C-alpha positions in Angstrom: -1.6 21.2 -24.4 2.0 20.4 -23.8 2.1 22.8 -20.5 -0.7 21.2 -19.2 1.0 17.5 -19.9 4.0 18.8 -18.1 1.9 19.7 -15.0 0.2 16.9 -15.1 3.6 14.9 -15.3 5.3 16.9 -12.7 2.3 16.1 -10.1 2.8 12.5 -10.8 6.4 12.7 -10.3 6.2 14.6 -7.2 3.6 12.1 -5.8 5.8 9.3 -6.3 8.5 10.9 -4.7 6.5 11.8 -1.7 5.3 7.9 -1.4 9.4 6.7 -1.9 10.2 9.3 0.9 7.5 7.9 3.2 8.3 4.1 2.4 12.0 5.2 3.0 11.2 6.5 6.3 9.3 3.5 7.4 11.9 1.2 6.6 14.5 3.4 8.4 12.7 3.4 11.9 11.7 -0.3 12.0 8.3 0.3 11.4 7.9 -1.7 8.3 9.5 -4.9 10.0 7.2 -4.2 12.9 3.9 -4.4 10.8 5.5 -7.4 8.7 6.2 -9.1 11.8 2.5 -8.2 13.0 0.9 -9.7 10.1 2.3 -12.9 10.2 1.5 -13.2 13.7 -2.4 -12.9 13.4 -4.6 -15.9 12.6 -6.4 -13.6 10.3 -6.4 -10.2 8.8 -9.3 -8.1 8.2 -9.2 -5.7 5.7 -12.3 -3.0 5.0 -13.0 -0.8 2.2 -15.8 1.0 0.5 -15.9 1.6 -3.2 -12.5 1.8 -4.8 -10.9 1.1 -1.6 -13.0 -2.0 -1.3 -11.4 -3.1 -4.7 -8.2 -2.5 -3.3 -8.8 -4.5 0.0 -9.9 -7.3 -2.4 -6.7 -7.3 -4.3 -4.7 -7.1 -1.0 -6.9 -10.4 0.3 -6.0 -12.2 -3.0 -2.4 -11.5 -2.5 -2.0 -12.0 1.2 -4.0 -15.4 0.8 -1.6 -16.4 -2.1 1.6 -16.2 0.0 -0.3 -18.0 2.7 -1.5 -15.2 5.0 -5.0 -15.7 6.1 -7.2 -12.5 4.9 -10.6 -11.5 4.6 -12.3 -8.6 3.3 
């Protein structure tokens, strides 16, 4: 059981490491800055999702609307 937990923890750590690496690459090549600029220039942002992705889209809508960026799901 402990070995299974260690494998699970290792998998989570690997996933987070990969996400951080990808986020770092986006900031280094300027892509993230361009995306941020594009988002602020659009009149309304439309986000689509089905199932769990739809719930995430709704969360993004709430957060964007809270900071003044019009967003629809």
